[in-house]
N, C-alpha and C positions, 0 to 999 in steps of 0.2 A: 047584484044590485048596484055596486059601485061602478062596474063597467058600463051598465046601461045608462046611469046618470052621466058619466063622462062622455059616452057616445052621443047622448042627446045634446050636451053642451057643444060638442064638436060640430054637430049638424047645424045648431043655431048659429054658431060662429061662421060656418061656411056660407049659410044663407045671407048673413049680414055682410060678409065679404063680397058676395055677388052683387048685393044691393048697392054697396058703396062703389063698386066698379061701374055699375050702370049709371049711378048718380054722377060719377066723374065724367063719363062720356057725354051724358046729357048736358052737363055744365059747359063742356068744351063746345058742343054744338050751339048752345045758347050764346056763348061769347062770339062765335063766328057770325051768327045771325044778327046779333046786336051791332057788331062792327059794320056789317054790310048795310044795315038799316041806317046807321048814323052817317055813313059815307053818302048814301043816297040823299038823306035829308040835307046834309051839308051842300051837296051839289045843287039841289033844288033851291036852297036858300041863297047860294051864290048867284045862281041865274036870276032869282027873284031880286036879289040885291042890285044886280046890274040894271035890270029893267027899272027898278025903283029909282036908282041913282040917275039914270038917263032922264026919267020923267021929272024928277025933282030938280036936276041940274038946269033944266029949262025954266024952272020956276024961280029958284033962288040958290045962290052958291052956299049961303049959310045953312039952309035947310039940308042941302046935300052933305055938308060936313057933319052936321048933327046926326043925320041918318047913318053915315059911315061909322061914326063913333058908336052909335047904338048897335049897329050890326056887328061890329068888331067885338063889342062886349058880349053880345049874345053868342057869337061863335066861340069865344073863349070859355064862356060858361058851359056850353055844350061839350067842348073838348075836355074840359075839366071833369064834367060828369061822366063822360065816356071812359076816361082814364080811371076814375074811382070805381066805376062798375067793373071794368076789366080787372083791376087789382083784386076786388072782392071775389070775382069768379075764379081768378088764378089761385087765390088763397084757399077757396073752397075745394078746388081740384087737388091742390097740394095736400090739404088735410085729409081728403078722401084717400089719396095714395098712401099717406103715412098710416092711416087707420087700416087700410087693406094689408099693408106689410105687417103691422102688429098682429092683425087677426091671423094671418098666415103663420107667423111664428107661434102664436098660441095654439093653433091647430096642430102644428108639429109637436109641440110640447105635450098636448093632450094625448096624441097618438102614442108617443113614447111612454107616457104615464099609463095608458091602457095596457101597453105591452108589459111594462114592469109589474103592474098589479096583477095581470093575468098570469104572469110567471110565478108570482109569489103565492097566489091562492089556487093555483092550478093543480097539475099532476102530482107534484111532490106532496101537497097537502100539509097544512099546519105550519108552513114556514120552516124554521130551523128546529122546531121542537121534534121530539121523537126519541128513539132509542129504546132498547130493551129494558124492561123492568128488572133491576138486579135484586139480589137477595140481601141488600143492606150491606153494612160494613163487615158483618161477620162472615167468615169463610165457611168452607165445608166442615160440617161436623164430623167427628170421628166415628169409629165403629160402634161406640156406645153412647149413653146419655151422660156425657161428661158435664159436671157442674161448672168446671173452670174452662172457659173458652179462649182466654187470652194467654199467650205464652205456651210453654211446654209443661203445664202443670199435670201432676199425676192425678188420675181419677181415683175415686174411693171405691173399694170393693167391700161392701158391707156383707159379711158372711152370715149375719144374723146370729142367733143363739142356738148352738148345737146343730146348725145346718151347714151342709157343705154347698158349694156352688156360689154363684154370684148373688149379690144383694141389690140394694136400691140403686147404688151408683156402680154400675158394672163396667169398669174400664172407662173408656172415653178418651177422645183426643182433644186437640186444641183447634183454634179457628183456621189454622193453616193446613191442617191435616198432616203435619210433619211428625208429630209426637203422638203417642197413644198412652193412655193411662195404664197403670199396672192393675191387674186383677187382684182381688183380695187374697190374702194368704190364709194361713190356718187360724181358726178362731181360738179365743182364750177360754171360752166357756163350753164345756161338754161337747162333743160332736166334731165333725170333720170340717165344718164350715170355717170361713175366714172372717177375720175382723176387718180392720182398716189397714190398708197399705198406704203408700204415699209418704213422701218425706215431709 
């Protein structure tokens, strides 16, 4: 599920990157078209200015001077507007390029994240967890049911009363398996059985 979500985010970012690049190309084309249009308009205005100045010059010198001043002001305003529009378009293109680079970096990071996540939840399974279930801290038990499992304690051989053989605690070793308890010896009461051994 995590991989699917990350892949969807990567796809959205790639689409956004393509859109931003197309937007940047369109903005450059618009700048070129606007510059060409402004040049044509300025040429037409200059030609018109010349015609108007010739006509007005024949009428009065003062009117010609006033028209020249007005035309110069108009041309300056148009140039200023052209520069402002060009700066705005250049800034938009620059922002689009920066956003495209950021999106590319994010796509690379997302791909690396997908690889890492896939490696963590993939074949190995469960990350770093695992291992065999041990038998606890106690070691292997001895040959008998020893009551004492720590150290080399002797087991108890309860011979019972008048019975021979092993009793309730018949020998037994410790948790390391290095020592074994002593079997019960001879009993005190009637019979051949043992009582308690052990020191």
